[in-house]
N, C-alpha and C positions, 0 to 999 in steps of 0.2 A: 248302618250308615244310610243316610237319606239320598245319597247320590250314587247308589249301586249301579253298575253297568247292567244293561239288559239284553244287548244283542251285539253281533259283529256285522261285518259287511264284506261280501265277496266281490270279485271283479264282475262288473255288469256289462251288458251289451253296449256297443258304441252306436246309440240311436238317438242322441239328443244334440241340439244345436244351440248356439249362443244368440243373444240379442233380445230386444224388447220390441213388441209391436205397438202397444198402447199403454198410456198411463191414465189413471182416473184420480182426480184431486178433489178433496173435500176438507173443510175446516175440521181440525181434530175435535173441537167441541161438539160437532154434529155427529161424530162417530161413536156410536154406542153399540159395541159388538156383542154377539152371542156365539159361543163356540160349542161344537159337538166333537168330542174326541180330539181336541186341540186344533180343530179346523174351523175357520170362520164360516158360519151358516146364515147369520142374519144381522141386521142393524136396525136400530130404531129408525123411523122414517127419515131418510136423508137423501140428498142429491150429490152424486159424484160427477164431476165435469170431465168429459172424455177428451184426451189429446192423442190423436193418431200420430205416430212417428214415421218419418221416412225410413226405409230399410237401412240397417247398419248405422243407426244414429243414437241408439240407447243402450246403456249398460247398467247393471246392478252388481254391486259387490258388498260383502259384509265382512268386517274385521272383528275378531273376538279380542276384546281389550281386557287384559288380566293384570291385576296388581297382586303379586304374591306377597308383598310386604303388608298390604292392607287386607288381604283375603277377599277382594272384590272382583267382580266380573261384569262386563256389560257388552252389548253388541252395537257396533257402529255401522250403519248401512249408508252407502253412497250410491245415489242414482244420478247418472249423467244423461242428458238428452239434448238433441238439437231440434229446433223448430225452424223450418225453412220460411223465408220471406220476412221482411220487416213491415210493420204496419202500426199506425197510431192506436188502433183498437188492441192489438197484441201488447203493445207497450204498456197501455193502461192496465190490462189484466195481469201482466207479469209484475207490475208494481204492487198490485193487490196480493199476488201470490207471495212476493218477497216480504210483505208485512205480516203474513199469517204463519201459524203453525198448522201443518197439514197432515192428514192421514192420506197416504198414497197407495193406491192399488195398482198393481203392475201385471200386465198380461205379457208373458214372454213368448218366444217363437216356438216353444214346445206346448203351447196352449195351457200352461200352468199359470195360476193366479196367485199373487203374493201381496202382502201388505207390510208397509213400513210406517213408522211414526204413530203407532197405535195409541200410545199413552202420552209420551212427551212431545209428539209431533215431529214431522220432518220440516226442515227449514231450508230455504234457498241460501246456500253458503257461498256461492260464487255464480257469476253469470256474465255474459257479454252480449251485446248487440253489435253485429258486425256486417260490413259489406267489404269484400275483398277488392284487390286491384284488378285481377284478370277476370275475363268474362265467366270463367268456370269456377271462380272462388265462391265461398260461402256467403250468402246473404240471408241473415236470420239471427236467431238467438241460440246461445249455448247456456244451459242451466245445470247447476249441480245442487241436488237436494241431499241433505245429511240428516240422519236421525240417530239418536243414542237411546237404547231401550234396555230394560232388564232382560227381556226375552229376545231370542233370535227372530229373524224375519218369519212371519207366519204365512202358512199356506191358506188359500181361500178355495180349495178344492177345484174340481173341473166343472166347467159350465156345460149346459145341455145343448142349446142351439145358438145363443149369442153370449158374448163375454159378460160375466157377472150376473147372469140370469138365475144362478143357483143361490144367490144371497137375497133372502127375503127382506123387504123394507127398503131396498136400495133402488133409486131411480137414476138412470144414466142420461146425461144431457151433453151433447145432443144424443137422442135415442138412436138405436140401431135400426 
């Protein structure tokens, strides 16, 4: 059988935390990956645009979607982020993001790097620009990116000194 089990999993240490620090966005047509042992190691020359997130404002989840009737399976990733402050420049860029299909690289709070939207692209499926009533209310953007792929979210290994520096061919803008 092609889908034979290969391993089990024991109870691990309680040493990880939730949340996302940074996302990196690029048009999916610019994303030409190379993998080593199923880990992203390089891309053809491409630029990923860096979006730093305020703490506790980003999350990533992945649902395994199965149809037993049809014998199909796919993976749906949902990335939710908040970007503080409203501006005309951000409005214009978010409009471009909403019109694109994106490969999204994610740096979590455990310094793990992940990629969604590798083949079909991640798309903005919901978003708001808001300013609240009270002085302490949110003023900024809330965006939801969704991708549906044949493969689950892919790991991009651990960086050396700055995020994504282990992926050859990739330029980060703005640079670290």
